[in-house]
Structure formats: C-alpha cells, structure tokens
N, C-alpha and C positions, 0 to 999 in steps of 0.2 A: 171434726170427725172424732177426736179424742173424747169429746163430751158424749157423742152418741155411743161410742164403745163403752164408756164408763156407765152410761145409763142402761145399756142393754144387759150386761151381766148382772147389774144390781137388781134390775127388775125381774130377770129370769133366774135369780139365785134360789137355792133351796129354801132359804128363810122366807123370801117373798112368796114362793109357791105354798109353803105351809100356812102363811097368814091368809092367803087367798082361799085355800081349801078349808081352813077353820071358819072363815067368815061365810063361806058358801052354804046354801041349804043342803040337806042330805040328798035331795033328788038330783042336784047338779054336781055333786062331788066327783063322781067318776069322770064326767066330761072335762072338768077343770084339770084333773090329774093327767088325763091323756094329752091335753093341749100343752101342759107344762113339760111333760116328758118329751114330746116332739120338739118343743122349743129348746130344751136342754141338748137334745141330740144334734139339732142343727147348729147350735152354738159350739158344741164340741167339734163337729166337722169343720166349721170355719176356723177355729183355733188350730186344728191340725194342718189345714191348708196353708196358713200364714206363718206357722211356727218356724219353718226353715227360712223363709224370707226375713223374718224378724231377727233370727240368729245371725244370718249373713250380714244384714244391715248394721247391727250393733257391732259386729266384728270389724266391719270396714271403717266405721266412724263417719264423721261429717265430711262430704266431698266439697271441694272448692270450685270446680268447674266441670263441665260436661266431659272434657277430655280426661281429666284426672279420675272422674267417676268410672269411666270405661276401663282405664288402666287398672284401677284398684279392684274392679269386679273380676279381673282375669278373663276377659272375653277371648274366646277361641273361635276362629272362622277359617274359611278357605277363600283364596282370591277369586275363584270362579263364581262365588256367591256375592261378590261385592257389587252393589248397585251403582256405585260411582263409575266403575270401569264400563258398565253397560251404557250409562248415560253419555260418557265421553265418546265411546265408539259410535253411538247413534248420532251424535252431533257431527262427528267427522263424516259419516255417511251422507248427512244432509248438507255438507259443505261449510259447517260452522267451524271457526277456529278453536284449537284446543284450549287456549287460555280462557275464552268465553265460557265454554262448557265446564271447565274446571271451576271458574268463579260461581257459576250457577249451582254446581254440585256442592260447593262449600256452603252456600246459603241453605240448600235443601238439607244438608247434613246437620247444620246448626239447628234448624227448625225441628228436625226429627229427634235430635239428642235432647233438646229442651222439652219437647212433648213427652219423651220417655221418662225424663227425670221428674216432670210434674206428676205423671200418672204413678210413678214409683212412690213418690211422696204421698199421694192420696191413699194408695193401698196401705202404706205403712201406718199412716195416721188412723185409718179405719181399723187396722189391726191393733191399735194401741201402742205403736212404736214410733216415737218422734225421732226421725233420723237426722234432720237438719238442725243446726244450732240456732238458738234464738238470735235475732238481729240486735246489735248494740243500741239501735235507736229506739227500741221498745222501752217504754216507760213503765214505772210501777203501776200507774193507773190502768194502763192497757192490760197488764198481767192480772190485776184485780178484776177488771171487767171480764177477761176471759174466764177466770175462776168462777165469777158469778154466773156467766153463761153456762158453764159446765154444771154448776150446782142447781140451776133452775130446773132442767129437765128431770134430774134425779128427785128433787122435791116434788115436782108435779107427778111423777110416776108413783112415788111413795104415797102421796095423798090420794091418787087415783086408786091405788091398791087397798086403801083403808075404807073405801066406800064413798058415796055422795051421789050427786046427780050425774048419771051416766052420759047423757047426750052432750051436756055442756063440757064435761071433762074430756070427752073424746074430741070435740072440736078444738078446745084449747091445746090439747096434746098434739093434734095434727098441725096446728099453727106453729107451735114451738118447734116441732121437727122441721117444718118448712123454713122457718126463720134461721134455725141453726144451719141447715144445709145451704141456704143462700149466703150466710155469713162465711161459711167455710169456703164456698166457691169463690167469693170475693177475695179472701185472703190468698187462696191458691193462684188466682189470676194476677194479683199484685206480685206474688213471688215469681210467677212465670215472666212477667214483664221485667222485673229486676234482673233475673238470670239472663234473659235475652239481651238486655242492654249491656250487661257485663261481658257476655260472649262477643257481642259486636265490638265493644271497646278492645277486647283482647285481640280479636282478628285484625282490627284496624292497626293496632300497635305492631303486630307481626308483619303486616303488609308494609307499613312505613319503614320498619327495620330492614326488610328485604330490599325495598327501593333505595334506602340509604346505602346499603352494601353494594347494590348495582351501580349507583352513582359514584361511589368510591372506586370501584373497579374501572369505570369509564375514565375517571380522572387520572388514575394510575396509568392507564393506557395512553392518554393524551400526553402525560409527562414523559413517558418512555419514548413516544414518537418525537416529541420535541428534543429530547436528549439525543436521539439518533440523528435528527437533522443537524443539530449543533456539532456533533462529532463528524458528520460528513463535511460540513463547512470547514472545520478545523483541518481535516485531512486534505481538502482542496488547497487551503492556505499553505500547509506544509509542503505540498507538491510544488506550488509556485515558488516557495523559498528554495527548494532543492534545485529547480530549474535555474533560478538566479545564481545560485552557488556554482553550478556548472558553467554558466556564462562567465562568471568572474574568474573561474579557474582557467578558461580558455584565454581571457585577456591577460592574466598573469603570465601564462606561457608565451604569449606574443611579446610582452615586455622583456621577458628573459632572453628571447631570441634577439631583440633589438640590443640589449646590453651585451650579448656575445659579439655582435657585429661591431659595437663601439669599442670593445676591448681589442678586437683585431686591429682597428684603426689606431688605437693608442700604441699597440706594439710596433706598428709600422713607423709612427712618429718617433718612437724611442730609437729605432734602428737608424733613422735619418739623423737624429741628434748625435748618436755615436759616430756616425760617419763625419758629421760636421766637426766634431771635436778632434777627430784624427786629422781632418784637413787643417784645423787651426794649429795643431802641433807641427804639421809640416810647414805651415806658414811662419811659425815662430823660428823654426830652424833656418828657413830661408832668410828671415830678417837678420838673424844673428850672422848668417853667412855673408849676407850682403850689407852688413852694417858699414863696412868701409865704402859701400857704394850708396850711402844714404842720400846724398845730394841728387844723384841721378834718379834714385828710386823714390824720392819724396812724394812726387805726384802719385806714383803707384801706391805708396803706403797710405796716402790720404784716401785714395779710392778704396784701398783695402780696409782702412778704418771704417769708412762708411759701410762697406760690405759687412764688416764685423759687427757694427752697430745694428744693422738690419737683421743680421743673423741672431744677435743677442735679443733683439726685440721679438723676433720669431720664436726664439727659445723660451723667452719669458711667456709669450702667448701660449706656446705649446705646454709649458709647465702649468700655467693657469688653467688651460683647457683640461690638462691631465688631472689637476686637483678638482676641477669642476666635475669631471667624469667620475673621480673617486667619490665625491660627495653624492652625485646622482646614484652611483652604485650602492653606497651605504643607505641612501634613502630608499632605493628599490629593495635592498635586502630587508630594511625595517618594514617596508610595506608588505613584503612577502611573509615576514614573520607575523605581522599583524593579521594578514589574511589567513595564514595557517592557524593562528590562535582563534580567529573568528570561525574558521571552518571546524575546528575541534569543538568550539562552543555550540555551534549549530548541530554538529553530530550528537553532542550530549543532549541537547534539547530534543533532537529527533528520537533518541533512545528513551528519554523521559516521556515524550508524547506517546511513543509506542507502548511504554509501560502503562500509562494512563488509559490508552485504548484497550489494553488487555484487561485492566481493572473494570473499565466500563462494560466490556463484554461480559465479564463475570457477574457484575451487578445486574446486567440485563438478563442473564440466565436465571439469577436468583428471583428477579421480578417475575419472569415467566413461570418459574416454579410456584411462586406465591399465587399467581393467577390460576395455575392449574389446581392448586389446593382449594382456592375459593370456588372454582367450578365444581370440584368434588363435594365441597360443603353444600353448594346449591343442589347437586344431584341427591345428596343425603336428605336435604329438606324436601325435595320432591318425593323421595321414597317414604319419608315420614307422613307426608300428605296422603300418599296412596294407602298407607296403613290406617290413617284416620278414616278414609273412605270405606275401607273394609270393615272397620269397627262400627261405623254408622249402619252398615248393612245388618250387622248383628243386633244393633239397637232397634231396628225396625221389627225384627222377629221378637225381641224382648217386649216391645211395646204391645204387640198383639196379645202375647201371653198375659201381660199385666192388665189389659183391658178386660180379658175374660175373668181374671181374679176380681177386678173392681165390680163387674156386673154381678158376679156371684155374691160378693159382700153386700151390695145394695139389695139384692133379693133377700138375703138374710135379714137385713134391716126391716124390709117390708114385712117379712114373716114374723119378726119379733113384734112389730107394731100390731099386726093382726092378732097374734097370740095374746098380747096385753088387752086388746079390745075384747076378745072373747072371754078372757078371765074376768074383766070388769062386768061384762054382761052376765056371765055365769054367777058371779058373786051377788049381783042384784036380782037374780032370778027372772031375767027378761025373757029367756027362752025356756019353754017346757021340755020335758023329757020326750025323746023320740022324734024331735024335729031337727032336721039337718039344715044348717045354715048354708047360705051361698058362699060364705067365707071359707068353709071347709073344702068346698070344691076348688076354690082358688088356691088354697094351701096345697092340695094334692097336685094341682097342675104345676105349681111352682116347685114342688118337690121333684116332679118329673124333669123339669128344666134344669134343676140343680144336678140331677144325676147325669144329664147330658153334658153339663159343664164339667 
C-alpha cells in the first residue's frame, strides 16, 4: 500500500500535470487540466481525512498486542454498550453456563480485536504511515525486493506520462496495480495470522497461570485440612493422657489411705512393746526380790525365760516389721514425689501443647486471610476481564469506522487510476473535443459516493 501511495502523489503532482499538459495537443489541453484539478482535489481530501489518524498513530508508536493497543488508544466506553455482557446474559437465559459463555466471548473478542488492528494497519499503510515495526526476520533481500516493487509502479507511471502505446501501457499498469494489491493482501494476511497466533499463546499462558494459582489454592486448602485433622488427633491423645493422670491420682490417694492404716497399726504395736517393757521391769524386780527363792522358782524362771525369748523374738519381728513399714513408707513417699514430678511435667506439656494449638490457630487465620486475598485477586482478574469485554465493544465500532475509511481510500485509488488513464488518452489525442467519455460519468458517480462517505 505504501507503494500505491507513493505512486499516486507522484503521478498526480503538479510537475506530472505540467508535463502532461505540455505534451497534449491544444485541443485537449483544457480537458487534461480539469482532470488533473479534480485529481488533486480528491487527493487533498484524502490526506485531510487520514491526517488525524496518522498523527495519532505516530504518537502512539508500535503496539505489542491487541490489549496494549486498546489501552494506549485511550478507549472510552460505557458498560451498557459492552457486547460481552449481552452475550453472557443471553447464554444464561438459554441455560448455558457462565464459564462457557465467557470463553466464547474471549474468542470473539480476540477475533474482533485482531480484525480491527489489521484494518487499522491497512488504512495507515494506504495513507503512507507505517505504524508497525518491521519484523527482525526480514532480510535485506526482502527489503530490496519491496523497494523494487515500490519503484516499478512509479517508473511505469512516469513512462506512461511521457507517451507511448496507450492500450498496452494501460493493460500493463492495471496488471501492476493488481499484482501490488495481491501482494499487499498476502502480507497483511500473514501479519494477521502471526498476531492471532501470538494472542492465542498469550491467552493460553494467562489461562495456565490462573489454573496453576487455583491448584495452589486447592493444595493449601488440603494442607490446612490435614493440619486440622492432626491437631484434633493430638487433642484426643492429650485428653486420654489427662484421664490417665486422673486415674493415677485416685490410685495414689488409695495408697496414702492404706499407709495411714499401716501407721495406726505400727502405733498400736509400739504401745504393746512399751507395755511389755514395763512388764519385764516388774519381772526383774520380782526376780531380785525372789532371788533367795531361786531354787523354788527355777522352773518358773525357765518358763519365764522362754516367755522372754518369745517376747524378744516378737519384739525383733515387730522391729523388723516396723523397719519394713518405714522402708515402704519411704518408697511410697518417693513414688508420690515421682508422680508429682510427672504430673508437673505433664501439666507443662499440656501448657506447651495449648500454646502450640494457639499458634496453629493463628497460622490458620493467616492462611484463611491469604485465601481471602487470593479470592480478591481472582475477583480483580474477573473485573479486568469485564473491562476487556467493554473495550472490545468499542473496537467493533472503531472497526466499522475504519472500514468506511478504507473503502473511501480504495475509491480514491480507482479515481487516480481513471484520471491517469484519461491523461494518457488526452495526451495521445484519442478523444476528440466535445465527446464525453463513459469514465467521466463513473467519476461523477464515485464523487457522489465519496460525499456520502
């Protein structure tokens, strides 16, 4: 398209018109001048229409994707005009899920955005403004071929303006225009396919990222539930330990009761021992009193000796039993101290477990807060997606306006071609004075269509 733009002004410039008028016969000079004047007027109107678009495009610079292009264009819209909202509501009315309608709307929005960008690029190239940057894969040979393609129509037009065989030049010029238009259409189609592929890749990347975030959220939820189950199990174990400690405390109290009864028995045995000692003292006094009567009382003394030996044995047994009870009491006291120490240790463990439970509850609250923040981020992503839908609605309107501009510029190209053909015919004197060509009628009709546009 840049080649057609370069060829158009070059062929319709004042210098070209002056050469055509000087080469024309005096009879056709006025007709060539009128055609050149109309051609210049149309070219001026076309430049006026695309001047604002060229200035805005050069100010924005090369866009990177359809979304960035919309943002940098400063699109303004109202939510009631968003086509995406209408599509989603219509799908809900038909019973389709929201996610399916939203996915369909994403595809429609991408297609509409890419079509808008392609038509925008076509209009700018026709106007002589290359908005998009050249691709890095383009080689020097491609650039030279493009330059040759741009120079060929200009050379053909220049040679056509200097005279020659009119019919052959007209046919070759039309073929060159058709070949140039076909080549430009192929380039733009390749550009559209590339932009569409990049947009699909970007959308797939965004969807995979959102799916990964959702999987992370589910994994965090599973970990939290597992931690809660573990904490419940630990709490059940601690309750079992506390019940065992209560049973142990009851058994210790029973042992203490038994030890109190044993102490009472030991006190009774001590009283008996004291009474036996008093009895022995009395017996000793009796022996001393009855020493003179030893012979008579010897049998009684032997019996008393046996009784004393039995009492001594009983006393030793009672002493051994008392010592054994003392040992048992000391062991019981040691056991009581041990159980009290264990009870204090278990209470400390219970306190630490309660502290850990408090920390885990706090961590659970933090995780729940993180989950809420992630849900807010998901809601923000949905809001951004709604904004994209509303921006695509404006893209549709922009596409319609750009199609009108493109049709107008194509009509201008046809008029330029027709004017050049008339200039060639006038220069060679093929039409006599006073004859109105059928092409003039076509020009007037196209001028009326231009006014409507």
